[in-house]
N, C-alpha and C positions, 0 to 999 in steps of 0.2 A: 503493500499500500503506499503511496507518495505521502512524504511529510508535510502535514496541514497545521502542525503548531511548532514552532520554534521561539523554546525559550533562553532567554538570557537569566542566570543567576548574579544576584549581588544585593548591594543594602543601600535602599535610597539615602538622598541629600548629600551636600558637599562636603561633608566631614568624610564620606566613606569613598568618592567617587573615584580615584586614585590608587584604592588598596588593593592589593591581591584577590581578595574574595570577591571583588567586583568584575573579574575576566569576564566573567557572560555577560553581564552587560557591555563591555566593551566591544563583543563580539556581534551581538545584536545592532548596537548604535552604528557599527559601520557596516553590516548588512544594509540597515534601513536608508543609510545615507546613500549608499552605491545605487540603490533602486530609488532615491530622492521621494522617500516616505516619511512622512513624520508621526511620532509616536506620541498619543493623545491618552491622556488620562481617562480611565474608563473606570468609575467608581464601582460599578457591579463586578469589575473583575478584579477590584483592587491591585490595577496596573496602569502601566502605559501600554497601547495597543495599536497596531498597525496591521492594515491588511495589505499582502501583496496578491495582486492577481496572477495566476500561472495558467499553463497550459491546460492542467488537472483542474483547476477551480482556485478556489481561496486558499492562500495560506497566512497564517497570524503570527506575526510577531509579538511578544509578549515580555516584557520586563516588570516582573512583580515590585507594588509600591509597599509591600509588607516589610519584616525583617527576615533575613534568610531564613530563620529557622520556622518561618511560616508562608514559605513559598508556597507550598501547596493549595493554600487557599485560592490565590490567583489562578493556579495552572485548571486546579478542579473545576471552576467555576466557568473558565471558559471554555474547558474541554467537555463540558456538561451540556453548556448553553449550544455549542455548535455541534454536539453530539461526534466528538474527535476520539478515537480510540488509543489506549496507549502505546501501539506499535505505530501510530501517526504522529507522533509526538517525540519533537529531539531537543534536549535539554542540554545548553552548552555551560559549563562551570568551571572552578579553578580545580586544579588538581594536584594535589602535595606530592603524590609517587610519582609525577613526570616532572624532568628538569625544566626550567624557563626554554622556550623554544620546541618542547616536545607536545605531541597531542596524540591522540587515539580517540576511534570511534567505536562504541561498542553497544550491543543492546541488552539489556537487563543488568542484571548484578544486585549485588549491597549497593548498602551507600557509604561503606566504608569509613565512617563517622563523620560524614558531610552534612550538616543538618540540613541542607535546604533540600538534597534529594533525600533524606529522611523523613521528610513532611511531605514531600510529593508522594513517594510510595505510599506513604499512610493515607493520604486522601485520594488517592488514584485507587488503591487496593491492589495495586500490584506493582512490581518492577520493571515490568516488559516496555519499557519507551527507551527511546533510543538517548545515547549520550555523548557529548562532544567535550573530552575531557581536553583542558587546556592546562599544560604544564605551567605549574609556578614554582617548582624546586620546596624544598621541605628546609625548615631550620637544622635538622641534624647533618645537613651536607655542608652546611658551613661551618668552616675552619672555628674552633672554639666559642662556635656559638651555643649559649643555654637560652638563648630565646623560645618560650611556651609558643605551640603550635597557634593558639587562638590568637595570641598578640602578634605574630608572624603575618596570620593571613588577614589581620586589620591592619596593616602598615603597608606604604605603596613599595612597591620594587625599588632595588637599585636601578641606577640611570641604564647600565648595560643590561640588566635583565629586564626591563621594561621594552627597550628596543628587542630584545629574541621574543618578549612576550608579543610585541607587536606585529613583527614578521609572521608569527605562525599563524597569528590570527588573521594578518592577508592571505594565507594559503587556505585559511578554513574557508573565508568569504569565496575565493576561487572557486570551489569543489561546489558549490551551493546549486549551479547549474545542474550539474548531474543529480544532485538529491533533490532535488525539486521534480526532476525528471523521472524519479523513481528508478535511479540506477545508484543504487547504494553500493555496489560491489567496487562501481569505478570510481566513486568519490573516496572509497577507503583506500582504495590502491594508490592512488594518487596522493593522497595526504600524510599515509603510512609509509611512502616510500622515500627514505632522506635524499633531499634534494643535493645536486652535486656543487661545489663551490665552484665559482667563475674559474676558466683557465686563465692563467698568465698570459697578458697582452705579449705578442712577439715581437723583440725589438726590431726595428727598421734600420738599414744602414743611412748612414750619414752622406747626406749630397756632397 
């Protein structure tokens, strides 16, 4: 089934907009900008929402405006209203177990301690939605870091980390043509294949 609902997870408000936990928001904002869509507040869905018209019908972009641990309220409300099944939903979220610049698409599975996923699973009654896992790294991978996970995700990434996250979000946005055309296998292959570094330029002879 084609994807009919694309959810970006994050926390609302200026205080959190640059934090690692908002990587899902960054992706949906980038996708909306690419298609020249405006995300508008929809009180009944507790979210910012935009409608993307595709060859197979409407696909909704959703950014919950609840706190992260209540994300399921928005996802459940819109999915129920538009009769969208779990396997027609893709949730983009920050992923501690992937390094900055890493990304994986998968369907189903647990929440791995992610409170946004935990609430969505509870509200939908199933874990069988798709996930786009955007790597943000883990504090244990930073030398001499004793930072708690909750503190880590609620702080902005370092400059070089943000550049890597932005680059992988660009790669994610680039495969949505395949995703919306119901070709998830092609999107996964393209996204999971590590991009080749640019070839060094061949020096030219001096005239």
